[in-house]
C-alpha positions in Angstrom: -3.2 39.6 40.3 -1.9 36.2 39.3 1.2 35.8 37.2 0.9 34.1 33.8 1.7 30.4 33.7 5.1 29.4 32.3 5.1 28.9 28.5 5.9 25.2 28.9 2.7 24.7 30.9 0.5 26.7 28.6 -2.0 24.4 26.7 -1.0 23.9 23.1 -4.1 25.1 21.1 -2.8 23.2 18.0 -2.3 19.9 19.7 -5.6 18.4 18.6 -5.1 19.5 15.1 -1.6 18.0 15.1 -2.8 14.7 16.4 -5.7 14.6 14.0 -3.3 14.6 11.1 -1.8 11.2 12.0 -4.3 9.1 9.9 -3.8 11.4 6.9 0.0 11.1 7.2 -0.1 7.3 7.6 -2.4 6.9 4.6 -0.1 9.1 2.5 3.2 7.5 3.6 1.8 3.9 3.1 0.9 4.7 -0.5 4.2 6.3 -1.1 6.3 3.5 0.5 4.2 0.4 0.3 5.1 -0.5 3.8 3.1 0.2 7.0 6.1 -0.2 9.2 8.1 2.4 7.2 5.0 4.7 7.1 4.7 4.6 10.9 8.4 5.4 11.2 8.0 8.4 8.8 5.1 9.7 10.9 7.0 9.3 14.1 10.0 11.2 12.6 7.6 13.9 11.3 6.2 14.5 14.8 9.6 14.4 16.3 10.6 17.3 14.1 7.5 19.2 15.0 8.1 18.9 18.7 11.8 19.7 18.4 10.8 23.2 17.5 10.2 25.9 20.1 6.7 27.1 20.8 7.3 30.4 19.0 8.5 28.5 15.9 5.4 26.3 16.0 3.1 29.3 16.4 4.7 31.0 13.4 3.5 28.1 11.2 0.2 29.2 9.6 -0.9 25.6 8.8 0.5 22.9 11.0 -1.2 20.2 8.9 0.3 21.4 5.7 3.7 21.6 7.4 3.4 18.0 8.7 2.4 16.8 5.2 5.2 18.6 3.5 7.8 17.2 6.0 6.4 13.6 5.8 6.3 13.8 2.0 9.9 14.9 1.9 11.0 12.1 4.2 9.1 9.6 2.0 10.7 11.1 -1.1 14.2 10.7 0.5 13.4 7.1 1.5 12.2 6.2 -1.9 15.6 7.3 -3.3 17.3 4.6 -1.3 14.6 2.0 -1.6 15.7 0.7 -5.0 19.1 -0.2 -3.5 17.4 -1.9 -0.6 15.1 -3.9 -2.8 18.0 -5.0 -4.9 19.5 -6.6 -1.8 16.1 -8.1 -0.8 16.0 -11.9 -0.9 13.5 -13.0 -3.5 10.6 -10.9 -4.8 9.5 -7.7 -2.9 5.7 -7.3 -2.6 4.1 -4.3 -0.8 2.9 -5.0 2.7 -0.7 -6.3 2.7 -3.3 -4.5 4.8 -6.3 -6.0 6.5 -9.7 -4.6 5.9 -9.9 -1.2 7.6 -11.7 2.0 6.6 -8.5 3.8 7.7 -6.7 2.7 4.6 -9.3 4.0 2.2 -10.2 7.3 3.8 -9.2 10.3 1.9 -7.9 13.7 2.9 -10.2 15.1 5.5 -12.0 18.2 4.4 -10.8 17.8 0.8 -12.7 19.3 -2.1 -14.7 17.0 -4.3 -12.6 15.0 -6.7 -11.7 16.8 -9.9 -13.3 14.9 -12.9 -9.9 14.8 -14.5 -8.4 12.7 -11.7 -7.8 9.2 -12.7 -7.6 7.4 -9.4 -10.1 7.1 -6.5 -8.8 6.5 -3.0 -10.1 2.9 -2.7 -8.3 2.0 -5.9 -5.1 3.6 -4.7 -4.5 1.0 -2.0 -5.1 -2.2 -4.0 -2.1 -4.5 -4.4 -2.2 -4.2 -8.2 -1.9 -0.4 -7.9 0.9 -0.5 -5.3 2.9 -2.8 -7.5 2.6 -0.4 -10.4 3.8 2.4 -8.1 6.9 0.4 -7.5 7.9 0.7 -11.2 7.9 4.5 -11.0 10.7 6.9 -10.1 10.5 8.5 -6.7 9.6 11.8 -8.2 6.9 10.3 -10.3 5.4 8.3 -7.4 5.3 11.3 -5.1 3.8 13.7 -7.7 1.2 11.2 -8.8 0.1 10.0 -5.3 0.0 13.5 -3.8 -1.8 15.1 -6.8 -4.1 12.4 -8.3 -4.9 10.5 -5.0 -4.7 13.2 -2.3 -5.6 16.2 -4.4 -2.6 18.3 -3.6 -1.8 21.1 -6.0 1.3 20.9 -8.1 2.6 23.9 -6.3 2.4 21.9 -3.0 4.0 18.9 -4.7 6.8 21.1 -6.0 7.8 22.1 -2.5 8.3 18.4 -1.6 10.2 17.2 -4.6 12.2 20.4 -5.2 11.0 20.9 -8.8 8.8 23.4 -10.6 5.0 22.9 -10.6 5.2 22.4 -14.4 7.8 19.6 -13.9 5.6 18.0 -11.3 2.6 18.1 -13.7 4.7 16.2 -16.3 5.8 13.7 -13.7 2.2 12.9 -12.7 1.3 12.6 -16.4 4.0 10.1 -17.0 3.0 8.1 -13.9 -0.6 8.2 -15.1 0.4 6.6 -18.4 2.1 3.8 -16.5 -1.1 3.1 -14.5 -3.3 3.1 -17.6 -0.9 0.7 -19.4 -1.1 -1.7 -16.5 -4.9 -1.8 -16.1 -7.1 -4.4 -17.6 -10.9 -4.1 -18.1 -12.7 -3.3 -14.9 -14.2 -6.3 -13.2 -17.2 -5.8 -10.8 -16.5 -6.4 -7.2 -19.0 -9.2 -6.9 -17.4 -11.0 -9.8 -13.9 -10.7 -8.3 -15.2 -12.1 -5.0 -16.8 -15.0 -6.8 -13.7 -15.9 -8.7 -11.5 -15.8 -5.5 -14.1 -17.9 -3.7 -14.0 -20.5 -6.5 -10.3 -20.4 -6.4 -10.3 -21.1 -2.7 -12.7 -24.1 -3.1 -10.6 -25.5 -5.9 -7.4 -25.2 -3.9 -9.0 -26.8 -0.9 -10.2 -29.7 -3.1 -6.8 -29.9 -4.8 -8.7 -29.8 -8.0 -5.9 -29.1 -10.6 -8.3 -28.8 -13.6 -10.5 -26.3 -11.8 -7.5 -24.2 -10.7 -6.2 -24.1 -14.3 -9.6 -23.0 -15.5 -9.7 -20.1 -13.1 -6.2 -18.9 -14.0 -5.3 -16.8 -17.0 -3.1 -18.9 -19.4 -0.3 -16.4 -18.7 -1.0 -16.2 -14.9 1.9 -15.3 -12.6 2.3 -16.3 -9.0 4.7 -14.2 -6.9 5.8 -15.0 -3.3 7.6 -12.8 -0.8 9.4 -14.6 2.0 12.1 -12.0 2.5 14.6 -14.7 3.2 12.9 -15.3 6.5 10.7 -18.2 5.5 10.8 -20.7 2.6 9.3 -19.2 -0.6 10.0 -19.5 -4.3 12.5 -16.8 -5.2 11.3 -16.4 -8.8 7.8 -15.8 -10.1 5.9 -19.0 -11.2 4.5 -18.4 -14.7 1.7 -20.1 -16.6 -1.6 -21.4 -15.4 -0.6 -25.1 -15.2 2.6 -24.4 -13.4 0.9 -22.1 -10.9 -1.9 -24.6 -10.3 0.5 -27.5 -9.8 2.5 -25.5 -7.4 -0.6 -24.7 -5.3 -1.8 -28.3 -5.3 1.7 -29.3 -4.1 1.4 -26.8 -1.2 -2.0 -28.2 -0.2 -0.6 -31.8 -0.3 2.3 -30.8 2.0 0.5 -28.5 4.4 -1.1 -29.9 7.6 -4.4 -28.6 8.9 -4.4 -25.9 6.2 -7.2 -23.4 6.7 -7.9 -20.9 4.0 -10.0 -17.9 4.9 -11.6 -15.3 2.7 -10.5 -11.8 3.8 -10.3 -8.3 2.2 -6.7 -7.6 1.4 -6.0 -4.0 0.6 -9.7 -3.5 0.0 -10.0 -6.4 -2.5 -11.1 -10.1 -2.1 -8.2 -12.1 -0.9 -7.2 -15.1 1.1 -5.3 -15.9 4.3 -3.6 -19.2 4.8 -3.4 -20.6 8.3 -1.9 -24.1 8.7 -1.9 -25.2 12.4 -3.9 -22.0 13.2 -0.9 -19.7 12.5 -1.1 -17.0 9.7 1.7 -17.8 7.3 0.5 -16.2 4.1 -1.7 -13.4 2.8 -2.8 -13.6 -0.8 -3.9 -10.8 -3.1 -5.3 -11.3 -6.6 -5.5 -9.4 -9.8 -8.8 -10.6 -11.4 -9.7 -9.7 -14.9 -13.1 -11.0 -16.1 -13.5 -14.5 -14.8 -9.9 -15.4 -14.5 -7.0 -14.6 -12.2 -4.1 -12.8 -13.9 -1.7 -12.4 -10.9 -1.4 -13.8 -7.4 0.8 -12.1 -4.8 1.5 -14.3 -1.7 3.2 -12.4 1.2 4.9 -14.8 3.5 7.5 -12.5 5.1 6.4 -12.5 8.8 7.6 -8.9 9.2 5.0 -7.9 6.7 2.3 -10.0 8.3 2.3 -8.1 11.6 -1.0 -6.4 11.1 -2.6 -9.8 10.5 -1.2 -11.5 13.6 -1.5 -8.8 16.2 -4.4 -6.8 17.6 
């Protein structure tokens, strides 16, 4: 009769389930933090806490996936509490990290129930730059309650475990966040129309056509650049269609071998600027009707890592 193998050599039946949660955790953490790098750090710390437990402790957890989500959510919640202070020290404007086109970023909670008709946000909408910028205006508790409930379909009881408040309080937090989102939204613009506007903008920029650029911009358009103090970038938003257009033409005049490529940025039509075949800026747009209301240009090289590697 053979002896049983040591516990440390016994296969972990929950290993596949644990590993399969990684995409879900990254998706959630990115929406909560607006940074892929920070999201990856959160997931790494979450797994470290799981594997720091003994096998009996792991076996006692009825749902490892729910445990991982709760721990990752709590880590994000704590990080959001210190994020405001970090952003205040940030050089210039802070823009969420842009993501290249990938189905990973718009996939929802695996195995989740159909969306409740009362939910206000779909998963693909929840990763757009405009949406992430609105999330930045929320308190940490509002952001966590809203993202976990309205986007990822968690119950308010589950959210309450993460933010340390009652389910009723979490319901109020999500409601407050929902009002912020509604207040920021303009009329819905069909995807094909958004793409056509961005393409026309690209062509006008390449042609250095000042009048065409002005015509494509909302009169109150705003251009925001994020260099993080690591590259040259305007520190304050540029406001007004003519000022934004002149600024863009000036860039085109000074850039050498500027190549502008159409790419999906956070699931929406965007542009990538590559002078001398090096990615130096990723641009996201808020298009309302046939005009551009806001332009976000990320130049911080630390935020462009997904666009320059792999």
